[in-house]
Each structure stands twice: as structure tokens, then as C-alpha cells.
N, CA and C of each residue as an Amber inpcrd file, in Angstrom:
protein
   519
 -12.9210000 -21.1790000  38.6300000 -11.8080000 -21.5170000  37.7650000
 -12.2620000 -22.1620000  36.4660000 -13.4110000 -22.7760000  36.4870000
 -13.8850000 -23.4380000  35.2780000 -14.2180000 -22.4210000  34.1820000
 -14.5330000 -21.1850000  34.5650000 -14.8370000 -20.1660000  33.5660000
 -13.5640000 -19.6720000  32.8810000 -12.4270000 -19.7290000  33.5650000
 -11.1710000 -19.2390000  33.0040000 -10.5930000 -20.2160000  31.9790000
 -10.8120000 -21.5060000  32.1790000 -10.2300000 -22.5030000  31.2870000
 -10.7110000 -22.3770000  29.8380000 -12.0190000 -22.1670000  29.5550000
 -12.4230000 -22.0060000  28.1490000 -11.7820000 -20.7730000  27.4940000
 -11.5310000 -19.7150000  28.2740000 -10.8830000 -18.5380000  27.6940000
  -9.4680000 -18.8760000  27.2470000  -8.7750000 -19.6960000  28.0160000
  -7.4280000 -20.0960000  27.6310000  -7.4670000 -20.9360000  26.3550000
  -8.4750000 -21.7970000  26.2100000  -8.6000000 -22.5950000  24.9990000
  -8.8480000 -21.7030000  23.7890000  -9.6960000 -20.6730000  23.9480000
  -9.9660000 -19.7660000  22.8410000  -8.6980000 -19.0260000  22.4320000
  -7.8780000 -18.6370000  23.4010000  -6.6370000 -17.9470000  23.0820000
  -5.6710000 -18.8750000  22.3410000  -5.6690000 -20.1650000  22.7190000
  -4.7890000 -21.1170000  22.0500000  -5.2220000 -21.3460000  20.6010000
  -6.5130000 -21.2880000  20.3310000  -7.0220000 -21.5530000  18.9970000
  -6.9260000 -20.3360000  18.0820000  -6.5520000 -19.1960000  18.5940000
  -6.4750000 -17.9670000  17.8100000  -5.2570000 -18.0010000  16.8850000
  -5.4780000 -17.7940000  15.6020000  -4.3840000 -17.6830000  14.6430000
  -3.9590000 -16.2220000  14.6030000  -2.7040000 -15.9660000  14.8950000
  -2.2450000 -14.5750000  14.9250000  -1.9620000 -14.0520000  13.5250000
  -1.6570000 -14.9440000  12.5990000  -1.4320000 -14.5530000  11.2120000
  -2.2680000 -15.4360000  10.3030000  -2.9940000 -14.7920000   9.3930000
  -3.7700000 -15.5140000   8.3890000  -3.1680000 -15.1560000   7.0430000
  -2.7740000 -16.1720000   6.2890000  -2.0780000 -15.9310000   5.0220000
  -3.0530000 -16.0220000   3.8540000  -3.1080000 -14.9400000   3.0730000
  -3.8960000 -14.9150000   1.8450000  -2.9470000 -14.5420000   0.7280000
  -2.7400000 -15.4450000  -0.2020000  -1.7830000 -15.2040000  -1.2850000
  -0.3830000 -15.0940000  -0.7240000   0.2400000 -13.9390000  -0.9170000
   1.5830000 -13.7090000  -0.4060000   1.5780000 -12.6980000   0.7330000
   0.4160000 -12.4710000   1.3510000   0.2730000 -11.4540000   2.3800000
  -0.1470000 -12.1000000   3.6920000   0.5020000 -11.7040000   4.7760000
   0.1020000 -12.1300000   6.1120000  -0.8200000 -11.0800000   6.6990000
  -2.0150000 -11.4950000   7.1080000  -2.9790000 -10.5820000   7.7140000
  -3.0130000 -10.8010000   9.2110000  -3.3340000  -9.7460000   9.9470000
  -3.3730000  -9.7930000  11.4040000  -4.6280000 -10.5280000  11.8530000
  -4.4580000 -11.6430000  12.5650000  -5.5820000 -12.4460000  13.0060000
  -6.2510000 -11.9260000  14.2550000  -5.6590000 -10.9420000  14.9250000
  -6.2540000 -10.3970000  16.1460000  -7.2570000  -9.2940000  15.8570000
  -7.3100000  -8.8270000  14.6170000  -8.2460000  -7.7610000  14.2490000
  -9.5160000  -8.3580000  13.6610000 -10.5040000  -7.4960000  13.4270000
 -11.7470000  -7.9630000  12.8350000 -11.5140000  -8.3420000  11.3740000
 -12.4540000  -9.0710000  10.8070000 -12.3240000  -9.5530000   9.4300000
 -12.1950000  -8.3660000   8.4780000 -13.0480000  -7.3690000   8.6530000
 -13.0470000  -6.2180000   7.7550000 -11.7350000  -5.4420000   7.8440000
 -11.2460000  -5.2120000   9.0570000 -10.0120000  -4.4340000   9.2220000
  -8.7900000  -5.1660000   8.6850000  -8.6940000  -6.4460000   8.9450000
  -7.5110000  -7.1710000   8.4790000  -7.5220000  -7.3310000   6.9610000
  -8.6960000  -7.5090000   6.3560000  -8.7560000  -7.5850000   4.8960000
  -8.4090000  -6.2430000   4.2620000  -8.8070000  -5.1570000   4.9040000
  -8.5490000  -3.8230000   4.3550000  -7.0650000  -3.4720000   4.3940000
  -6.2710000  -4.1920000   5.1720000  -4.8300000  -3.9470000   5.2170000
  -4.1200000  -4.4830000   3.9730000  -4.7820000  -5.3380000   3.2400000
  -4.1920000  -5.9350000   2.0530000  -4.1570000  -4.9330000   0.9090000
  -3.0980000  -4.9460000   0.1190000  -3.0260000  -4.0660000  -1.0350000
  -4.0770000  -4.4740000  -2.0510000  -4.8810000  -3.5060000  -2.5060000
  -5.9000000  -3.7760000  -3.5040000  -7.2670000  -4.0230000  -2.9160000
  -7.3750000  -4.1090000  -1.5900000  -8.6690000  -4.3110000  -0.9440000
  -8.8600000  -3.1880000   0.0650000  -9.9080000  -2.4200000  -0.1240000
 -10.2260000  -1.3320000   0.7890000 -11.3240000  -1.7510000   1.7420000
 -11.8630000  -0.7670000   2.4500000 -12.9070000  -1.0780000   3.4270000
 -14.1820000  -1.5710000   2.7500000 -14.5210000  -0.9510000   1.6210000
 -15.7380000  -1.3520000   0.9330000 -15.6230000  -2.7650000   0.3720000
 -14.5020000  -3.0740000  -0.2460000 -14.3030000  -4.4180000  -0.7850000
 -14.2680000  -5.4510000   0.3450000 -13.6670000  -5.0990000   1.4650000
 -13.6000000  -6.0200000   2.6090000 -15.0030000  -6.3160000   3.1330000
 -15.8420000  -5.3020000   3.1590000 -17.2160000  -5.5030000   3.6300000
 -17.9810000  -6.4010000   2.6610000 -17.7880000  -6.2020000   1.3650000
 -18.4660000  -7.0340000   0.3570000 -18.0040000  -8.4810000   0.4650000
 -16.6960000  -8.6800000   0.6500000 -16.1550000 -10.0430000   0.7660000
 -16.7160000 -10.7380000   1.9920000 -16.8060000 -10.0140000   3.1110000
 -17.3480000 -10.6110000   4.3400000 -18.8110000 -11.0020000   4.1500000
 -19.5770000 -10.1500000   3.4650000 -20.9870000 -10.4830000   3.2120000
 -21.1140000 -11.7000000   2.3100000 -20.3000000 -11.7570000   1.2420000
 -20.3620000 -12.8800000   0.3030000 -19.9840000 -14.2010000   0.9880000
 -19.0200000 -14.1400000   1.9160000 -18.5770000 -15.3540000   2.5980000
 -19.5130000 -15.7380000   3.7390000 -20.4290000 -14.8550000   4.0990000
 -21.3630000 -15.1400000   5.1850000 -20.7060000 -15.0570000   6.5470000
 -19.7410000 -14.1480000   6.6950000 -18.9990000 -13.9910000   7.9420000
 -19.3630000 -12.6510000   8.5540000 -19.4860000 -12.6230000   9.8780000
 -19.6970000 -11.3510000  10.5610000 -18.4280000 -10.5170000  10.4070000
 -18.5610000  -9.3100000   9.8730000 -17.3770000  -8.5020000   9.5720000
 -16.6780000  -7.9970000  10.8250000 -17.3600000  -8.0370000  11.9840000
 -16.7330000  -7.5910000  13.2310000 -16.1070000  -8.7410000  14.0040000
 -16.2340000  -9.9810000  13.5050000 -15.6520000 -11.1380000  14.1890000
 -14.1330000 -11.1020000  14.0690000 -13.4490000 -11.6220000  15.0760000
 -11.9900000 -11.6980000  15.0360000 -11.5760000 -12.7040000  13.9740000
 -10.6850000 -12.2580000  13.0760000 -10.3390000 -13.0780000  11.9090000
  -9.6290000 -14.3660000  12.3130000  -8.7140000 -14.3060000  13.2610000
  -7.9550000 -15.4890000  13.6620000  -8.7590000 -16.4770000  14.4760000
  -9.9120000 -16.0620000  15.0300000 -10.7400000 -16.9480000  15.8480000
 -11.6880000 -17.7900000  14.9970000 -11.8050000 -17.4920000  13.7120000
 -12.6890000 -18.2660000  12.8400000 -12.0960000 -19.6450000  12.5850000
 -12.9690000 -20.6180000  12.2970000 -12.4590000 -21.9510000  11.9860000
 -11.8610000 -21.9610000  10.5740000 -11.0630000 -22.9810000  10.2860000
 -10.2870000 -23.0280000   9.0550000 -11.1730000 -23.0480000   7.8020000
 -12.3220000 -23.6990000   7.8790000 -13.2250000 -23.7460000   6.7250000
 -13.7340000 -22.3550000   6.3660000 -14.0780000 -21.5680000   7.3770000
 -14.5690000 -20.2080000   7.1290000 -13.4680000 -19.3390000   6.5650000
 -12.2520000 -19.4860000   7.0860000 -11.1150000 -18.7110000   6.5740000
 -10.8500000 -19.0740000   5.1160000 -10.9270000 -20.3710000   4.7900000
 -10.7260000 -20.7980000   3.4070000 -11.7930000 -20.2160000   2.4830000
 -13.0220000 -20.1180000   2.9950000 -14.0950000 -19.5320000   2.1950000
 -13.8310000 -18.0440000   1.9440000 -13.3380000 -17.3390000   2.9500000
 -12.9920000 -15.9230000   2.7770000 -11.8740000 -15.7930000   1.7460000
 -10.8840000 -16.6820000   1.8110000  -9.7650000 -16.6490000   0.8600000
 -10.2640000 -16.8570000  -0.5710000 -11.1830000 -17.7990000  -0.7770000
 -11.6990000 -18.0240000  -2.1270000 -12.4830000 -16.8140000  -2.6270000
 -13.2120000 -16.1420000  -1.7350000 -13.9530000 -14.9500000  -2.1470000
 -13.0030000 -13.7940000  -2.4690000 -11.8750000 -13.7260000  -1.7750000
 -10.8750000 -12.6930000  -2.0830000 -10.2790000 -12.9590000  -3.4630000
  -9.9480000 -14.2010000  -3.7410000  -9.3340000 -14.5410000  -5.0290000
 -10.3090000 -14.3970000  -6.1930000 -11.6070000 -14.6280000  -5.9620000
 -12.6130000 -14.5420000  -7.0160000 -13.4380000 -13.2660000  -6.9120000
 -12.8620000 -12.2250000  -6.3550000 -13.5920000 -10.9760000  -6.1250000
 -14.1000000 -10.3640000  -7.4290000 -13.2980000 -10.4180000  -8.4820000
 -13.6670000  -9.7830000  -9.7560000 -14.9030000 -10.4310000 -10.3680000
 -15.1250000 -11.7240000 -10.1520000 -16.2900000 -12.3930000 -10.7100000
 -17.5580000 -12.1140000  -9.8960000 -17.3850000 -11.7830000  -8.5940000
 -18.5340000 -11.6060000  -7.7050000 -19.1180000 -10.2030000  -7.7460000
 -18.3720000  -9.2250000  -8.2500000 -18.8230000  -7.8310000  -8.1930000
 -18.9750000  -7.2730000  -9.6030000 -19.6840000  -6.1520000  -9.7390000
 -19.7800000  -5.5170000 -11.0630000 -18.4160000  -5.0150000 -11.5400000
 -18.3340000  -4.7730000 -12.8260000 -17.0560000  -4.3740000 -13.4360000
 -16.5400000  -3.0590000 -12.8660000 -17.4290000  -2.1430000 -12.5110000
 -17.0020000  -0.8330000 -12.0310000 -16.4150000  -0.8890000 -10.6260000
 -16.5520000  -2.0090000  -9.9310000 -15.9750000  -2.1490000  -8.5910000
 -14.5700000  -2.7580000  -8.6130000 -14.0920000  -3.1570000  -9.7740000
 -12.7520000  -3.7270000  -9.8610000 -11.7200000  -2.6210000  -9.9840000
 -10.4610000  -2.9290000  -9.6580000  -9.4320000  -1.8960000  -9.7020000
  -8.6410000  -1.8900000 -11.0060000  -8.9560000  -2.7730000 -11.9260000
  -8.2550000  -2.7830000 -13.2210000  -9.2700000  -3.0720000 -14.3170000
  -9.8870000  -2.0090000 -14.8300000 -10.9100000  -2.1660000 -15.8480000
 -10.2900000  -2.0230000 -17.2260000 -10.6890000  -2.8780000 -18.1210000
 -10.2370000  -2.8510000 -19.5140000  -8.7130000  -2.7920000 -19.6100000
  -8.0820000  -3.8780000 -19.2420000  -6.6250000  -3.9910000 -19.2880000
  -6.1140000  -3.6580000 -20.6920000  -4.9590000  -3.0270000 -20.7870000
  -4.4160000  -2.5680000 -22.0590000  -4.1570000  -3.7330000 -23.0040000
  -3.6420000  -4.8180000 -22.4980000  -3.2650000  -5.9440000 -23.3530000
  -4.4190000  -6.9070000 -23.6090000  -5.1930000  -7.2370000 -22.5920000
  -6.2370000  -8.2510000 -22.7440000  -7.6230000  -7.6510000 -22.9390000
  -7.8640000  -6.4520000 -22.4390000  -9.1740000  -5.8340000 -22.5240000
 -10.1430000  -6.3110000 -21.4720000  -9.7060000  -7.1750000 -20.5690000
 -10.5740000  -7.7090000 -19.5290000 -10.5090000  -6.8350000 -18.2850000
 -11.5130000  -6.9950000 -17.4300000 -11.5230000  -6.3060000 -16.1490000
 -11.1340000  -7.3070000 -15.0700000 -10.1050000  -6.9940000 -14.3150000
  -9.6460000  -7.8590000 -13.2330000  -9.5050000  -7.0430000 -11.9620000
  -9.2950000  -7.7310000 -10.8760000  -9.0450000  -7.0560000  -9.6050000
  -7.7230000  -7.5860000  -9.0590000  -6.7060000  -6.7560000  -9.0860000
  -5.3760000  -7.1540000  -8.6420000  -5.2490000  -6.9360000  -7.1380000
  -4.5790000  -7.8770000  -6.4560000  -4.3440000  -7.7360000  -5.0200000
  -2.9010000  -8.0960000  -4.7120000  -2.4000000  -7.5820000  -3.6060000
  -1.0640000  -7.9290000  -3.1160000   0.0420000  -7.4320000  -4.0240000
   1.0420000  -8.2670000  -4.2200000   2.2030000  -7.9040000  -5.0270000
   1.8460000  -7.7630000  -6.5090000   0.8040000  -8.4570000  -6.9540000
   0.3830000  -8.3500000  -8.3550000  -0.0280000  -6.9250000  -8.6970000
  -0.6500000  -6.2380000  -7.7420000  -1.0770000  -4.8580000  -7.9690000
   0.1280000  -3.9500000  -8.1730000   1.1440000  -4.0980000  -7.3240000
   2.3520000  -3.2670000  -7.4530000   3.0790000  -3.5720000  -8.7550000
   3.1620000  -4.8360000  -9.1200000   3.8350000  -5.2220000 -10.3550000
   3.1120000  -4.6640000 -11.5780000   1.7960000  -4.7670000 -11.6070000
   1.0130000  -4.2730000 -12.7300000   1.1470000  -2.7640000 -12.8580000
   1.1350000  -2.0770000 -11.7240000   1.2840000  -0.6210000 -11.7310000
   2.6390000  -0.2090000 -12.2940000   3.6740000  -0.9380000 -11.8870000
   5.0160000  -0.6300000 -12.3810000   5.1300000  -0.8790000 -13.8810000
   4.4790000  -1.9340000 -14.3700000   4.4620000  -2.1950000 -15.8150000
   3.7730000  -1.0600000 -16.5680000   2.6740000  -0.5730000 -16.0150000
   1.9470000   0.5260000 -16.6630000   2.8080000   1.7900000 -16.7170000
   3.5090000   2.0830000 -15.6320000   4.3750000   3.2680000 -15.6030000
   5.5170000   3.1170000 -16.6010000   6.1190000   1.9350000 -16.6690000
   7.1970000   1.7060000 -17.6370000   6.6980000   1.8400000 -19.0740000
   5.4710000   1.3690000 -19.3640000   4.9010000   1.5030000 -20.7010000
   4.6940000   2.9760000 -21.0480000   4.2070000   3.7640000 -20.0730000
   4.0290000   5.2020000 -20.3170000   5.3680000   5.8910000 -20.5710000
   6.4040000   5.4580000 -19.8590000   7.7350000   6.0460000 -20.0700000
   8.2620000   5.6950000 -21.4540000   8.0470000   4.4490000 -21.8900000
   8.5580000   4.0050000 -23.1880000   7.9140000   4.7560000 -24.3480000
   6.6110000   4.9920000 -24.2760000   5.9340000   5.6530000 -25.3920000
   5.9780000   7.1690000 -25.2650000   6.6320000   7.6720000 -24.2440000
   6.7950000   9.1110000 -24.0130000   5.4620000   9.8530000 -23.9810000
   4.5030000   9.2770000 -23.2560000   3.2610000  10.0020000 -23.0430000
   3.5320000  11.1230000 -22.0340000   2.5980000  12.0300000 -21.9000000
   2.7860000  13.1540000 -20.9800000   3.0650000  12.6510000 -19.5690000
   2.2460000  11.6820000 -19.1110000   2.4480000  11.1400000 -17.7670000
   3.7780000  10.4090000 -17.6590000   4.1780000   9.7220000 -18.7360000
   5.4550000   9.0120000 -18.7180000   6.6290000   9.9600000 -18.5920000
   6.5630000  11.0800000 -19.3150000   7.6310000  12.0780000 -19.2360000
   7.7000000  12.6600000 -17.8340000   6.5480000  12.9300000 -17.2230000
   6.5250000  13.4630000 -15.8530000   7.1260000  12.4420000 -14.8840000
   6.8190000  11.1550000 -15.0870000   7.4030000  10.1160000 -14.2390000
   8.9180000  10.0760000 -14.4120000   9.4030000  10.1840000 -15.6600000
  10.8450000  10.1510000 -15.9260000  11.5630000  11.2820000 -15.2020000
  10.9790000  12.4710000 -15.2590000  11.6130000  13.6460000 -14.6650000
  11.4620000  13.7110000 -13.1500000  10.5870000  12.8790000 -12.6050000
  10.3560000  12.9030000 -11.1640000   9.4530000  14.0480000 -10.7460000
   8.6550000  14.5610000 -11.6740000   7.7490000  15.6620000 -11.3710000
   6.3710000  15.1230000 -11.0280000   5.5090000  16.0240000 -10.5780000
   4.1570000  15.6190000 -10.2320000   3.3960000  15.2420000 -11.4910000
   2.5700000  14.1890000 -11.3910000   1.9650000  13.5890000 -12.5660000
   0.4950000  13.9770000 -12.7110000  -0.1780000  14.2190000 -11.6340000
  -1.6330000  14.3360000 -11.6780000  -2.1510000  15.7740000 -11.7010000
  -1.3920000  16.6990000 -12.2530000  -1.9010000  18.0390000 -12.4670000
  -1.7770000  18.9760000 -11.2850000  -0.9840000  18.6010000 -10.2660000
  -0.8220000  19.4910000  -9.1280000   0.0300000  20.6900000  -9.5230000
  -0.0610000  21.7470000  -8.7320000   0.7730000  22.9160000  -8.9750000
   2.1960000  22.6230000  -8.5330000   3.1520000  23.1900000  -9.2710000
   4.5540000  22.9140000  -8.9470000   5.3580000  24.1860000  -8.7250000
   4.7020000  25.3440000  -8.7630000   5.4470000  26.5920000  -8.6180000
   6.0790000  26.7080000  -7.2380000   5.3360000  26.3350000  -6.2140000
   5.8510000  26.5180000  -4.8690000   5.9920000  25.2190000  -4.0800000
   5.4210000  24.1090000  -4.5670000   5.5230000  22.8570000  -3.8170000
   6.2650000  21.8160000  -4.6280000   6.7080000  20.7630000  -3.9650000
   7.3830000  19.6720000  -4.6540000   8.8060000  19.9920000  -5.0430000
   9.4150000  20.9300000  -4.3600000  10.7920000  21.2940000  -4.6910000
  11.7340000  20.3010000  -4.0440000  12.5960000  19.7050000  -4.8530000
  13.4960000  18.6800000  -4.3330000  14.9570000  19.0200000  -4.5610000
  15.2620000  20.1670000  -5.1340000  16.6300000  20.4770000  -5.5350000
  17.5700000  20.7720000  -4.3800000  17.1150000  21.2680000  -3.2880000
  18.0110000  21.5700000  -2.1770000  17.3730000  22.5800000  -1.2530000
  18.2220000  23.2410000  -0.4950000  17.6970000  24.1750000   0.4860000
  17.2140000  25.4450000  -0.1950000  16.1690000  25.9950000   0.3540000
  15.6290000  27.2530000  -0.1300000  15.9060000  28.2790000   0.9630000
  16.4640000  29.4120000   0.5810000  16.7600000  30.4330000   1.5740000
  18.2250000  30.4090000   1.9310000  18.5560000  31.0020000   3.0730000
  19.9330000  31.1650000   3.5060000  20.2870000  30.0630000   4.4900000
  21.4280000  29.4180000   4.2550000  21.9220000  28.4010000   5.1620000
  23.0190000  29.0300000   6.0150000  22.6850000  29.4220000   7.2230000
  23.5820000  30.1800000   8.0910000  24.7890000  29.3480000   8.4770000
  24.5990000  28.0660000   8.7750000  25.7110000  27.2200000   9.2060000
  26.7750000  27.1190000   8.1170000  26.3360000  26.9890000   6.8740000
  27.2740000  26.8740000   5.7670000  28.0800000  28.1620000   5.6030000
  27.4470000  29.3100000   5.7800000  28.1390000  30.6010000   5.6780000
  29.1690000  30.7280000   6.7880000  28.8210000  30.3280000   8.0140000
  29.7650000  30.4040000   9.1400000  30.9630000  29.4940000   8.9120000
  30.7320000  28.2970000   8.3680000  31.8390000  27.3860000   8.0800000
  32.7760000  27.9850000   7.0410000  32.2050000  28.5990000   5.9980000
  33.0370000  29.2360000   4.9730000  33.8510000  30.3830000   5.5590000
  33.2440000  31.1890000   6.4440000  33.9570000  32.3060000   7.0830000
  35.0780000  31.7800000   7.9680000  34.8240000  30.6640000   8.6630000
  35.8570000  30.0920000   9.5280000  37.0150000  29.5670000   8.6840000
  36.7150000  28.9400000   7.5550000  37.7790000  28.4520000   6.6640000
  38.5910000  29.6090000   6.0900000  37.9130000  30.6930000   5.7070000
  38.6160000  31.8620000   5.1870000  39.5010000  32.4860000   6.2520000
  39.0010000  32.5350000   7.4990000  39.7920000  33.0990000   8.5890000
  41.0110000  32.2350000   8.8560000  40.8530000  30.9070000   8.7910000
  41.9710000  29.9950000   9.0180000  42.9980000  30.1270000   7.8980000
  42.5190000  30.3200000   6.6770000  43.4380000  30.4980000   5.5360000
  44.2000000  31.7960000   5.6520000  43.5630000  32.8750000   6.1160000
  44.2250000  34.1570000   6.3120000  45.2590000  34.0630000   7.4270000
  44.9290000  33.3150000   8.4810000  45.8630000  33.1540000   9.6020000
  47.1020000  32.4200000   9.1510000  46.9600000  31.4170000   8.2790000
  48.1160000  30.6790000   7.7640000  48.9560000  31.5780000   6.8450000
  48.3040000  32.4280000   6.0680000  49.0180000  33.3270000   5.1660000
  49.8140000  34.3810000   5.9560000  49.2890000  34.8250000   7.0860000
  49.9740000  35.8260000   7.9020000  51.2310000  35.2290000   8.5550000
  51.2150000  33.9620000   8.7990000  52.3680000  33.3260000   9.4600000
  53.4350000  33.1070000   8.4720000
């Protein structure tokens, strides 16, 4: 029974949610997997962050002590300073000219601002976004059709025939 008691203590010390910024990460998964769930951080960035923080990337994230988790959080927030410019997700920002790495809700907000700017200046991509068409050069002749049904809708034809038959029956009476 003495072997079972330490396992219960480890389960009690496990954090099921680890909060980084405005995102809750799963504490039951490994460090690399839970970091990769965050918007703006992929598997490669998660591996780099784990190496920089000196954490085993296969360790359970919620089982780490609070100091180690705080160190991982600081490395996530300062990711752009720790890596080369080509590894960031926002190089040469339009307004500032700096290279940053956006994560979480900031990434979605920045992306939406960029799309709105393209729409305002009526660039080719902005016009495609306005119309709801494909933006990245895909073919549109046969795919991406959103207007409605293609082909014959048998149920609709039967309903129309039934309505016409009912109208004829009323006229005969």
C-alpha cells in the first residue's frame, strides 16, 4: 500500500490546465503537444521553447513545478527574441517594420487587421476576400461553389408536381 500512496500524491499535484496568456493548455499532455495546441506555436516552435527552458519535451506539462512552468511561459512570451527572424510568424510588420511572433488571440486580431487593410485598399487579395472567393490562386471552375445545389433536385420537383395536382383538383371542384 505504501507504493500506491505516492501515486495519489502525484495525481493531486497535477495541474489539469496551464494558463499562458489568454489560452488554457492541457496539463495532462506532454510539454511539446500542449504548447503546439496554442495558436501561433507549432511543433517546431514548441520543441525550441522546451529546449530553451531546459525542460524535457516529453514530460507531462501539468506535473512540472510552478517555477519550471513560469520559465516556459517567459520563453513563450519572449520567443521572437530567442530565435532568428525567419522563424517568427510576423516578419517586417507593415506599420512598424519589426519582426514579431504573435500568439493566441493577438494572432487572430492581427490577421483580421491585415485582411481589412487589403479590403480597404482594394488589392487583388482584398477583392477576393470581399467576394468570398478563393484567395491563394486555387482553381475555381469546378470547386468552391457556394451558390446552391448543382444538378437536379428530385424532391423539389415532386413537391411542385404535388402542388400543381392539388391546384388542379381544387379547380375541378
